[in-house]
Each structure stands twice: as structure tokens, then as C-alpha cells.
N, C-alpha and C positions, 0 to 999 in steps of 0.2 A: 434239065435238056441234054443232052448227050450229043455231042458236037458229032462226033465219028467213035470207031471201036475203043480207041487209044487216050479223046482226048474227053474230058467229064468236068462238066461245073460242080460247086460245091454250096452248098444252102446253111446258112448259119441263123441259131434264131437263136435267143434269152427269152422263155418265156413273160410274156408278163414286163417286160422290160424295153427289149428291144424287138423293131418289127424285121421279117426269116429279110437275108438280106444274099447275093448270088455271087458267086467267083468263079474266076475262072479257071484259079492257080489254088490248091488247098494252104500252100502255104499263108499268101495275103487271107483267105475266109480265116484262119485260126488267127492272125493277127489281126482282124479286124474283132474277132471275137474276144479276147485279150483284153485289146484296149479298153471295150467295153466292159469286160467282168473285172480289171483292176482295178475299177474308180470306184467300185462297189465297197457296202461296209462289212468287206467279208472278214471271218476270224480266219486268222494266222494259218490254223488248218486247213479252213476252205481255198484259201489262197494259196498257199502252197499246193497245191493238190490240180489248184486248177493253172495255176504256171504250169506244173510238168505237163498236162495234157495240153495246152493250148501255147503256151511261149516259148521263146526263141530255141530252133531244134527239135518242135514237137511234130512235124509231119510224118516222120515216118512212122512213129506213135499210135496215131490218130488213124494213117491210114491202114496197118495191119488192125486197128479193130474195122476201120470200115470194109478192108477185102471179108476179114472173116463174120461179121454182125449185119453190113448192108447199110448201120450209122452208128451212130456214137451220141448215148442220150446219156446226160447223167441229171441231178438235181441238189439244189440246195436251198437253204429257209434265209430268210431277208424278210424281216420286220413280222415273222410271224407266219407268212406269207411262205409257200414252195414253189420254185420256180425250176423249168427245163432246161436244161443248153444244150442245142441239137445243132450235130453235126452231118449231113447228110449229102450223097451224092445225087444229084436231079438229071 
């Protein structure tokens, strides 16, 4: 839900792992998402890629994707199953 023209809320989710959660600030949303991702048994390459997108200092990078594409969706394999990671303004 957009509370005014300059303030957005952000929803993050890891399909099949976490329920959607909504935050009023993008850095907080990304921090929560990274906290959930970094404890998963990801391989080194996946871990580093997700740290780049959702770790410390990532808000500007993600905001660029959101401004351009409307959302950021990535995926990874875990135990033979695909999981999508979503960041969306709501």
C-alpha cells in the first residue's frame, strides 16, 4: 500500500520458505530478507550473489531495479526445488 506519493512500503518473500512481509523502509526489508537467506545452505556463488543484492549497502542497487522494472525477482535451487525471491513496492 502506498501511503503517499513519496513513501512506499516494500514486501519481501522467499517462496516456499518465508511468508510475505511488509516493511516501511527498503533497507529494513532487505535486511530481513538477507537474514533469512544467509542461513540457508546456499552454495558459495549463490550466497555471494544474494549478499550483493540484499546485504549491507544494497538499498540503492535494489531501488534502481524497482524503479526500472517495478519489482526484483530472483531464484535459486535448494534441495532440488526452485524458490523465487521477491522484492516489491506495495
